[in-house]
N, CA, C and O atoms as a Tripos MOL2 file, in Angstrom:
@<TRIPOS>MOLECULE
protein
  232   231    58     0     0
PROTEIN
NO_CHARGES

@<TRIPOS>ATOM
      1 N          -5.4410   11.5480  -10.6650 N.3       1 MET1
      2 CA         -3.8670   10.9620   -9.7620 C.3       1 MET1
      3 C          -4.9400    9.8760   -9.2730 C.2       1 MET1
      4 O          -5.9740    9.9380   -8.6070 O.2       1 MET1
      5 N          -4.0380    8.5900  -10.0690 N.am      2 ILE2
      6 CA         -4.9160    7.2150   -9.8250 C.3       2 ILE2
      7 C          -4.2720    6.7030   -8.5830 C.2       2 ILE2
      8 O          -3.0760    6.6800   -8.2950 O.2       2 ILE2
      9 N          -5.1710    6.3500   -7.9940 N.am      3 ASP3
     10 CA         -4.6550    5.8850   -6.6370 C.3       3 ASP3
     11 C          -4.5970    3.8900   -6.6730 C.2       3 ASP3
     12 O          -5.5030    3.0590   -6.7330 O.2       3 ASP3
     13 N          -3.1230    3.7610   -6.6020 N.am      4 PRO4
     14 CA         -2.9510    2.2000   -6.6650 C.3       4 PRO4
     15 C          -3.6390    1.5000   -5.3610 C.2       4 PRO4
     16 O          -3.5880    0.3210   -5.7110 O.2       4 PRO4
     17 N          -4.0870    1.5000   -4.4180 N.am      5 ILE5
     18 CA         -4.6710    1.1530   -3.2330 C.3       5 ILE5
     19 C          -5.7570    0.6280   -3.8040 C.2       5 ILE5
     20 O          -5.8450   -0.5060   -4.2760 O.2       5 ILE5
     21 N          -6.8950    1.7590   -3.7470 N.am      6 ASN6
     22 CA         -8.2890    2.2770   -4.3110 C.3       6 ASN6
     23 C          -8.6410    1.3320   -5.4240 C.2       6 ASN6
     24 O          -9.6620    0.6610   -5.2750 O.2       6 ASN6
     25 N          -7.8950    1.1820   -6.5780 N.am      7 ASP7
     26 CA         -7.7240    0.5700   -7.5810 C.3       7 ASP7
     27 C          -7.4720   -1.1770   -7.5600 C.2       7 ASP7
     28 O          -8.0670   -1.9740   -8.2860 O.2       7 ASP7
     29 N          -6.5170   -1.4890   -6.6130 N.am      8 ALA8
     30 CA         -6.5340   -2.8460   -5.8330 C.3       8 ALA8
     31 C          -7.8440   -3.2200   -5.2460 C.2       8 ALA8
     32 O          -8.5530   -4.1440   -5.6460 O.2       8 ALA8
     33 N          -8.0570   -2.5540   -4.4280 N.am      9 LEU9
     34 CA         -9.2520   -2.6650   -3.7490 C.3       9 LEU9
     35 C         -10.1140   -3.2260   -4.4500 C.2       9 LEU9
     36 O         -10.4920   -4.3840   -4.2750 O.2       9 LEU9
     37 N         -10.6110   -2.2850   -5.5250 N.am     10 ARG10
     38 CA        -11.9800   -2.5500   -6.3610 C.3      10 ARG10
     39 C         -11.7260   -4.0640   -7.1040 C.2      10 ARG10
     40 O         -12.5670   -4.8430   -7.5510 O.2      10 ARG10
     41 N         -10.4600   -4.1610   -7.0680 N.am     11 ASN11
     42 CA        -10.5430   -5.2560   -8.8240 C.3      11 ASN11
     43 C          -9.4770   -6.7320   -7.9570 C.2      11 ASN11
     44 O          -9.0490   -7.7160   -8.5600 O.2      11 ASN11
     45 N          -9.3010   -6.4570   -6.5550 N.am     12 GLY12
     46 CA         -9.4830   -7.6320   -5.5070 C.3      12 GLY12
     47 C          -7.6020   -8.0670   -5.8670 C.2      12 GLY12
     48 O          -7.1350   -9.1430   -5.4910 O.2      12 GLY12
     49 N          -6.6490   -6.8830   -6.7240 N.am     13 GLN13
     50 CA         -5.5070   -7.2130   -6.8040 C.3      13 GLN13
     51 C          -4.6710   -7.4820   -5.3160 C.2      13 GLN13
     52 O          -5.1150   -7.1130   -4.2280 O.2      13 GLN13
     53 N          -3.5470   -8.1040   -5.4830 N.am     14 ASP14
     54 CA         -2.2160   -7.5530   -4.4020 C.3      14 ASP14
     55 C          -1.6060   -6.8990   -5.1870 C.2      14 ASP14
     56 O          -1.6820   -6.8190   -6.4130 O.2      14 ASP14
     57 N          -0.6380   -6.1510   -4.0580 N.am     15 LEU15
     58 CA          0.3550   -4.9650   -5.1930 C.3      15 LEU15
     59 C           1.4040   -5.5510   -3.9680 C.2      15 LEU15
     60 O           0.9920   -5.8670   -2.8520 O.2      15 LEU15
     61 N           3.0590   -5.6470   -4.4570 N.am     16 ARG16
     62 CA          3.7710   -5.8440   -3.5510 C.3      16 ARG16
     63 C           5.0650   -5.4200   -3.8960 C.2      16 ARG16
     64 O           5.4490   -5.5210   -5.0610 O.2      16 ARG16
     65 N           5.9040   -4.8760   -2.8580 N.am     17 ASN17
     66 CA          7.0840   -4.0360   -3.0630 C.3      17 ASN17
     67 C           6.7080   -2.9380   -3.9140 C.2      17 ASN17
     68 O           6.9350   -3.2050   -5.0950 O.2      17 ASN17
     69 N           6.1390   -1.6270   -3.7010 N.am     18 LYS18
     70 CA          5.7980   -0.6080   -4.2390 C.3      18 LYS18
     71 C           6.0970    0.3580   -3.8690 C.2      18 LYS18
     72 O           5.6830    0.5060   -2.7190 O.2      18 LYS18
     73 N           6.8710    1.5470   -4.3820 N.am     19 PRO19
     74 CA          7.4380    2.6490   -3.4670 C.3      19 PRO19
     75 C           6.4750    3.7200   -3.0060 C.2      19 PRO19
     76 O           5.3430    3.8210   -3.4800 O.2      19 PRO19
     77 N           6.8410    4.3260   -2.2950 N.am     20 ALA20
     78 CA          5.8190    5.5300   -1.5420 C.3      20 ALA20
     79 C           6.7920    6.1030   -0.6750 C.2      20 ALA20
     80 O           7.9680    5.7390   -0.6820 O.2      20 ALA20
     81 N           6.2800    7.1000    0.1670 N.am     21 ALA21
     82 CA          6.9260    8.1110    1.0830 C.3      21 ALA21
     83 C           5.9130    8.4500    1.9490 C.2      21 ALA21
     84 O           4.7320    8.6520    1.6680 O.2      21 ALA21
     85 N           6.5180    8.5050    3.1470 N.am     22 LEU22
     86 CA          5.7850    9.0350    4.4440 C.3      22 LEU22
     87 C           6.4730   10.7670    4.6150 C.2      22 LEU22
     88 O           7.4320   11.4440    4.2470 O.2      22 LEU22
     89 N           5.3440   10.8480    5.3550 N.am     23 ARG23
     90 CA          6.1810   12.4960    5.7530 C.3      23 ARG23
     91 C           5.6870   12.5950    7.7570 C.2      23 ARG23
     92 O           4.6490   12.5940    8.4180 O.2      23 ARG23
     93 N           6.7450   12.6470    7.9410 N.am     24 ASN24
     94 CA          7.0090   12.8790    9.4230 C.3      24 ASN24
     95 C           6.3920   14.0800   10.2700 C.2      24 ASN24
     96 O           5.9920   14.9360    9.4820 O.2      24 ASN24
     97 N           6.2400   14.3350   11.1920 N.am     25 LYS25
     98 CA          5.8160   15.7310   12.0540 C.3      25 LYS25
     99 C           6.5580   16.6820   12.0580 C.2      25 LYS25
    100 O           6.4670   17.5370   12.9380 O.2      25 LYS25
    101 N           7.4040   16.7460   11.1410 N.am     26 LYS26
    102 CA          8.5570   17.7350   11.1780 C.3      26 LYS26
    103 C           8.7170   18.1090    9.2040 C.2      26 LYS26
    104 O           9.3710   19.0050    8.6680 O.2      26 LYS26
    105 N           7.9630   17.1750    8.6390 N.am     27 ASN27
    106 CA          7.6040   16.9060    7.2830 C.3      27 ASN27
    107 C           8.6260   16.6130    6.2950 C.2      27 ASN27
    108 O           8.5690   16.9510    5.1120 O.2      27 ASN27
    109 N           9.8170   15.7900    7.0010 N.am     28 ASP28
    110 CA         10.7000   15.2690    6.2930 C.3      28 ASP28
    111 C           9.8360   14.3440    5.7010 C.2      28 ASP28
    112 O           8.6230   14.2440    5.8900 O.2      28 ASP28
    113 N          10.7170   13.5220    4.8030 N.am     29 THR29
    114 CA         10.1110   12.4110    3.6200 C.3      29 THR29
    115 C          10.6970   11.4160    3.9520 C.2      29 THR29
    116 O          11.8770   11.6500    4.2110 O.2      29 THR29
    117 N          10.3560   10.2310    4.0830 N.am     30 ILE30
    118 CA         10.6030    8.9500    4.4810 C.3      30 ILE30
    119 C          10.4660    7.9090    3.2460 C.2      30 ILE30
    120 O           9.3230    7.6560    2.8660 O.2      30 ILE30
    121 N          11.3250    7.4240    2.7370 N.am     31 PRO31
    122 CA         11.1820    6.7660    1.6500 C.3      31 PRO31
    123 C          10.8300    5.2990    2.2100 C.2      31 PRO31
    124 O          11.5870    4.7620    3.0190 O.2      31 PRO31
    125 N           9.2630    4.4540    1.6040 N.am     32 VAL32
    126 CA          9.0690    3.6200    2.1160 C.3      32 VAL32
    127 C           8.5090    2.3750    1.0130 C.2      32 VAL32
    128 O           8.0600    2.8900   -0.0110 O.2      32 VAL32
    129 N           8.4410    0.7900    1.0100 N.am     33 SER33
    130 CA          7.6230    0.4250    0.1830 C.3      33 SER33
    131 C           6.6020   -0.0860    0.9100 C.2      33 SER33
    132 O           6.7040   -0.4350    2.0860 O.2      33 SER33
    133 N           5.1150   -0.1730   -0.0920 N.am     34 PHE34
    134 CA          4.0670   -0.8630    0.3120 C.3      34 PHE34
    135 C           3.5880   -2.1290    0.0170 C.2      34 PHE34
    136 O           4.1270   -2.4510   -1.0420 O.2      34 PHE34
    137 N           2.7060   -3.2010    0.4800 N.am     35 SER35
    138 CA          2.5670   -3.9260   -0.1730 C.3      35 SER35
    139 C           0.8180   -4.0170    0.4740 C.2      35 SER35
    140 O           0.5630   -3.7890    1.6570 O.2      35 SER35
    141 N           0.0520   -4.2840   -0.2730 N.am     36 PHE36
    142 CA         -1.2910   -4.7320   -0.1060 C.3      36 PHE36
    143 C          -1.7910   -5.9040   -0.5980 C.2      36 PHE36
    144 O          -1.5410   -6.5010   -1.6450 O.2      36 PHE36
    145 N          -2.8020   -6.2380    0.6340 N.am     37 PHE37
    146 CA         -3.4120   -7.3280    0.1880 C.3      37 PHE37
    147 C          -4.6820   -7.6660    0.5300 C.2      37 PHE37
    148 O          -4.8400   -7.9460    1.7180 O.2      37 PHE37
    149 N          -5.8550   -7.7300   -0.3510 N.am     38 PRO38
    150 CA         -7.1810   -7.9290   -0.1120 C.3      38 PRO38
    151 C          -7.7250   -8.8670    0.7800 C.2      38 PRO38
    152 O          -7.4190  -10.0600    0.7900 O.2      38 PRO38
    153 N          -8.6890   -8.2200    1.6750 N.am     39 LEU39
    154 CA         -9.3770   -9.2740    2.3270 C.3      39 LEU39
    155 C         -10.5770   -9.5780    1.7620 C.2      39 LEU39
    156 O         -11.2960   -8.6760    1.3330 O.2      39 LEU39
    157 N         -11.0450  -11.2780    1.6730 N.am     40 ARG40
    158 CA        -12.2300  -11.3870    0.6860 C.3      40 ARG40
    159 C         -13.2890  -12.0160    1.9550 C.2      40 ARG40
    160 O         -12.8090  -12.0920    3.0860 O.2      40 ARG40
    161 N         -14.5580  -12.4040    1.7530 N.am     41 ASP41
    162 CA        -15.2850  -13.0070    2.3200 C.3      41 ASP41
    163 C         -16.4560  -13.4050    1.1010 C.2      41 ASP41
    164 O         -17.4150  -12.7010    0.7850 O.2      41 ASP41
    165 N         -16.0640  -14.8060    0.4920 N.am     42 ASN42
    166 CA        -17.0890  -15.3520    0.1680 C.3      42 ASN42
    167 C         -17.1200  -14.8300   -1.3930 C.2      42 ASN42
    168 O         -18.1090  -14.4880   -2.0410 O.2      42 ASN42
    169 N         -15.3320  -14.8820   -1.9230 N.am     43 ASP43
    170 CA        -15.4390  -14.0820   -3.0570 C.3      43 ASP43
    171 C         -15.4900  -12.4840   -3.2260 C.2      43 ASP43
    172 O         -15.1820  -11.8950   -4.2630 O.2      43 ASP43
    173 N         -15.8950  -11.9280   -2.1310 N.am     44 LYS44
    174 CA        -16.1260  -10.3020   -2.3750 C.3      44 LYS44
    175 C         -14.8390   -9.8540   -1.2900 C.2      44 LYS44
    176 O         -14.4940  -10.5080   -0.3050 O.2      44 LYS44
    177 N         -14.1680   -8.3910   -1.8230 N.am     45 VAL45
    178 CA        -13.5230   -8.1690   -1.4350 C.3      45 VAL45
    179 C         -14.4490   -7.1140   -0.2640 C.2      45 VAL45
    180 O         -15.4690   -6.4690   -0.5060 O.2      45 VAL45
    181 N         -13.8590   -7.1940    0.7430 N.am     46 VAL46
    182 CA        -14.6290   -6.4660    2.0270 C.3      46 VAL46
    183 C         -13.5530   -5.6350    2.5780 C.2      46 VAL46
    184 O         -14.0380   -4.9560    3.4830 O.2      46 VAL46
    185 N         -12.0770   -5.3490    2.3970 N.am     47 GLY47
    186 CA        -11.0980   -4.8500    3.2420 C.3      47 GLY47
    187 C         -10.1300   -4.9270    2.5370 C.2      47 GLY47
    188 O         -10.3570   -5.1400    1.3460 O.2      47 GLY47
    189 N          -8.8620   -4.8030    2.9290 N.am     48 GLY48
    190 CA         -7.6020   -5.2200    2.7140 C.3      48 GLY48
    191 C          -6.3170   -4.9100    4.1170 C.2      48 GLY48
    192 O          -6.6920   -4.4590    5.1990 O.2      48 GLY48
    193 N          -5.0800   -5.1880    3.8810 N.am     49 VAL49
    194 CA         -4.2560   -5.2760    4.9230 C.3      49 VAL49
    195 C          -3.0040   -4.3400    4.0070 C.2      49 VAL49
    196 O          -2.7830   -4.7330    2.8620 O.2      49 VAL49
    197 N          -2.3320   -3.3060    4.4500 N.am     50 VAL50
    198 CA         -1.4710   -2.3720    4.2570 C.3      50 VAL50
    199 C          -0.0650   -2.2550    4.8870 C.2      50 VAL50
    200 O           0.1730   -1.3360    5.6710 O.2      50 VAL50
    201 N           0.7880   -3.0910    4.5860 N.am     51 THR51
    202 CA          2.1560   -3.0650    5.2250 C.3      51 THR51
    203 C           3.0950   -2.4090    4.4960 C.2      51 THR51
    204 O           3.3150   -2.4960    3.2880 O.2      51 THR51
    205 N           3.8600   -1.4610    5.6740 N.am     52 LEU52
    206 CA          5.1140   -0.5190    5.3450 C.3      52 LEU52
    207 C           6.4010   -1.5290    5.5740 C.2      52 LEU52
    208 O           6.4530   -2.6580    6.0600 O.2      52 LEU52
    209 N           7.2410   -0.8130    5.1190 N.am     53 ARG53
    210 CA          8.7490   -1.7640    5.2810 C.3      53 ARG53
    211 C           9.7770   -0.1010    4.6230 C.2      53 ARG53
    212 O           9.6480    0.4320    3.5210 O.2      53 ARG53
    213 N          10.4130    0.1860    5.3980 N.am     54 LEU54
    214 CA         11.5610    1.5400    5.0140 C.3      54 LEU54
    215 C          12.1640    0.7740    4.4250 C.2      54 LEU54
    216 O          12.5580   -0.3800    4.5930 O.2      54 LEU54
    217 N          12.2530    2.0700    3.1440 N.am     55 ALA55
    218 CA         13.2340    1.2350    1.5160 C.3      55 ALA55
    219 C          14.4720    1.3560    2.4070 C.2      55 ALA55
    220 O          14.6490    1.8800    3.5060 O.2      55 ALA55
    221 N          15.3640    0.6160    1.4600 N.am     56 ASP56
    222 CA         16.6210    0.0770    1.7640 C.3      56 ASP56
    223 C          17.2230    1.6690    1.1180 C.2      56 ASP56
    224 O          16.8770    2.4430    0.2260 O.2      56 ASP56
    225 N          18.2870    1.6060    2.1300 N.am     57 SER57
    226 CA         19.2630    3.2320    1.8040 C.3      57 SER57
    227 C          20.5550    2.0030    0.8820 C.2      57 SER57
    228 O          21.1400    1.0210    1.3400 O.2      57 SER57
    229 N          20.6040    2.6380   -0.5560 N.am     58 GLU58
    230 CA         21.8280    2.1920   -0.8670 C.3      58 GLU58
    231 C          22.7070    3.2150   -1.3360 C.2      58 GLU58
    232 O          23.8630    2.9380   -1.6560 O.2      58 GLU58
@<TRIPOS>BOND
     1     1     2 1
     2     2     3 1
     3     3     4 2
     4     3     5 am
     5     5     6 1
     6     6     7 1
     7     7     8 2
     8     7     9 am
     9     9    10 1
    10    10    11 1
    11    11    12 2
    12    11    13 am
    13    13    14 1
    14    14    15 1
    15    15    16 2
    16    15    17 am
    17    17    18 1
    18    18    19 1
    19    19    20 2
    20    19    21 am
    21    21    22 1
    22    22    23 1
    23    23    24 2
    24    23    25 am
    25    25    26 1
    26    26    27 1
    27    27    28 2
    28    27    29 am
    29    29    30 1
    30    30    31 1
    31    31    32 2
    32    31    33 am
    33    33    34 1
    34    34    35 1
    35    35    36 2
    36    35    37 am
    37    37    38 1
    38    38    39 1
    39    39    40 2
    40    39    41 am
    41    41    42 1
    42    42    43 1
    43    43    44 2
    44    43    45 am
    45    45    46 1
    46    46    47 1
    47    47    48 2
    48    47    49 am
    49    49    50 1
    50    50    51 1
    51    51    52 2
    52    51    53 am
    53    53    54 1
    54    54    55 1
    55    55    56 2
    56    55    57 am
    57    57    58 1
    58    58    59 1
    59    59    60 2
    60    59    61 am
    61    61    62 1
    62    62    63 1
    63    63    64 2
    64    63    65 am
    65    65    66 1
    66    66    67 1
    67    67    68 2
    68    67    69 am
    69    69    70 1
    70    70    71 1
    71    71    72 2
    72    71    73 am
    73    73    74 1
    74    74    75 1
    75    75    76 2
    76    75    77 am
    77    77    78 1
    78    78    79 1
    79    79    80 2
    80    79    81 am
    81    81    82 1
    82    82    83 1
    83    83    84 2
    84    83    85 am
    85    85    86 1
    86    86    87 1
    87    87    88 2
    88    87    89 am
    89    89    90 1
    90    90    91 1
    91    91    92 2
    92    91    93 am
    93    93    94 1
    94    94    95 1
    95    95    96 2
    96    95    97 am
    97    97    98 1
    98    98    99 1
    99    99   100 2
   100    99   101 am
   101   101   102 1
   102   102   103 1
   103   103   104 2
   104   103   105 am
   105   105   106 1
   106   106   107 1
   107   107   108 2
   108   107   109 am
   109   109   110 1
   110   110   111 1
   111   111   112 2
   112   111   113 am
   113   113   114 1
   114   114   115 1
   115   115   116 2
   116   115   117 am
   117   117   118 1
   118   118   119 1
   119   119   120 2
   120   119   121 am
   121   121   122 1
   122   122   123 1
   123   123   124 2
   124   123   125 am
   125   125   126 1
   126   126   127 1
   127   127   128 2
   128   127   129 am
   129   129   130 1
   130   130   131 1
   131   131   132 2
   132   131   133 am
   133   133   134 1
   134   134   135 1
   135   135   136 2
   136   135   137 am
   137   137   138 1
   138   138   139 1
   139   139   140 2
   140   139   141 am
   141   141   142 1
   142   142   143 1
   143   143   144 2
   144   143   145 am
   145   145   146 1
   146   146   147 1
   147   147   148 2
   148   147   149 am
   149   149   150 1
   150   150   151 1
   151   151   152 2
   152   151   153 am
   153   153   154 1
   154   154   155 1
   155   155   156 2
   156   155   157 am
   157   157   158 1
   158   158   159 1
   159   159   160 2
   160   159   161 am
   161   161   162 1
   162   162   163 1
   163   163   164 2
   164   163   165 am
   165   165   166 1
   166   166   167 1
   167   167   168 2
   168   167   169 am
   169   169   170 1
   170   170   171 1
   171   171   172 2
   172   171   173 am
   173   173   174 1
   174   174   175 1
   175   175   176 2
   176   175   177 am
   177   177   178 1
   178   178   179 1
   179   179   180 2
   180   179   181 am
   181   181   182 1
   182   182   183 1
   183   183   184 2
   184   183   185 am
   185   185   186 1
   186   186   187 1
   187   187   188 2
   188   187   189 am
   189   189   190 1
   190   190   191 1
   191   191   192 2
   192   191   193 am
   193   193   194 1
   194   194   195 1
   195   195   196 2
   196   195   197 am
   197   197   198 1
   198   198   199 1
   199   199   200 2
   200   199   201 am
   201   201   202 1
   202   202   203 1
   203   203   204 2
   204   203   205 am
   205   205   206 1
   206   206   207 1
   207   207   208 2
   208   207   209 am
   209   209   210 1
   210   210   211 1
   211   211   212 2
   212   211   213 am
   213   213   214 1
   214   214   215 1
   215   215   216 2
   216   215   217 am
   217   217   218 1
   218   218   219 1
   219   219   220 2
   220   219   221 am
   221   221   222 1
   222   222   223 1
   223   223   224 2
   224   223   225 am
   225   225   226 1
   226   226   227 1
   227   227   228 2
   228   227   229 am
   229   229   230 1
   230   230   231 1
   231   231   232 2
@<TRIPOS>SUBSTRUCTURE
     1 MET1         2 RESIDUE 1 A MET
     2 ILE2         6 RESIDUE 1 A ILE
     3 ASP3        10 RESIDUE 1 A ASP
     4 PRO4        14 RESIDUE 1 A PRO
     5 ILE5        18 RESIDUE 1 A ILE
     6 ASN6        22 RESIDUE 1 A ASN
     7 ASP7        26 RESIDUE 1 A ASP
     8 ALA8        30 RESIDUE 1 A ALA
     9 LEU9        34 RESIDUE 1 A LEU
    10 ARG10       38 RESIDUE 1 A ARG
    11 ASN11       42 RESIDUE 1 A ASN
    12 GLY12       46 RESIDUE 1 A GLY
    13 GLN13       50 RESIDUE 1 A GLN
    14 ASP14       54 RESIDUE 1 A ASP
    15 LEU15       58 RESIDUE 1 A LEU
    16 ARG16       62 RESIDUE 1 A ARG
    17 ASN17       66 RESIDUE 1 A ASN
    18 LYS18       70 RESIDUE 1 A LYS
    19 PRO19       74 RESIDUE 1 A PRO
    20 ALA20       78 RESIDUE 1 A ALA
    21 ALA21       82 RESIDUE 1 A ALA
    22 LEU22       86 RESIDUE 1 A LEU
    23 ARG23       90 RESIDUE 1 A ARG
    24 ASN24       94 RESIDUE 1 A ASN
    25 LYS25       98 RESIDUE 1 A LYS
    26 LYS26      102 RESIDUE 1 A LYS
    27 ASN27      106 RESIDUE 1 A ASN
    28 ASP28      110 RESIDUE 1 A ASP
    29 THR29      114 RESIDUE 1 A THR
    30 ILE30      118 RESIDUE 1 A ILE
    31 PRO31      122 RESIDUE 1 A PRO
    32 VAL32      126 RESIDUE 1 A VAL
    33 SER33      130 RESIDUE 1 A SER
    34 PHE34      134 RESIDUE 1 A PHE
    35 SER35      138 RESIDUE 1 A SER
    36 PHE36      142 RESIDUE 1 A PHE
    37 PHE37      146 RESIDUE 1 A PHE
    38 PRO38      150 RESIDUE 1 A PRO
    39 LEU39      154 RESIDUE 1 A LEU
    40 ARG40      158 RESIDUE 1 A ARG
    41 ASP41      162 RESIDUE 1 A ASP
    42 ASN42      166 RESIDUE 1 A ASN
    43 ASP43      170 RESIDUE 1 A ASP
    44 LYS44      174 RESIDUE 1 A LYS
    45 VAL45      178 RESIDUE 1 A VAL
    46 VAL46      182 RESIDUE 1 A VAL
    47 GLY47      186 RESIDUE 1 A GLY
    48 GLY48      190 RESIDUE 1 A GLY
    49 VAL49      194 RESIDUE 1 A VAL
    50 VAL50      198 RESIDUE 1 A VAL
    51 THR51      202 RESIDUE 1 A THR
    52 LEU52      206 RESIDUE 1 A LEU
    53 ARG53      210 RESIDUE 1 A ARG
    54 LEU54      214 RESIDUE 1 A LEU
    55 ALA55      218 RESIDUE 1 A ALA
    56 ASP56      222 RESIDUE 1 A ASP
    57 SER57      226 RESIDUE 1 A SER
    58 GLU58      230 RESIDUE 1 A GLU
């Protein structure tokens, strides 16, 4: 299985509004979207920030 965050971290690419799912303590699935932004130090990726947003219910 390909991990998009690890892949983006290796390649230094942003990911925006990608679908994902979280599980709560009751094991219920909560649809979210996530974005990933790599953090750089002198052109080297040293980490990243992931943001989560509740998916729009339609």
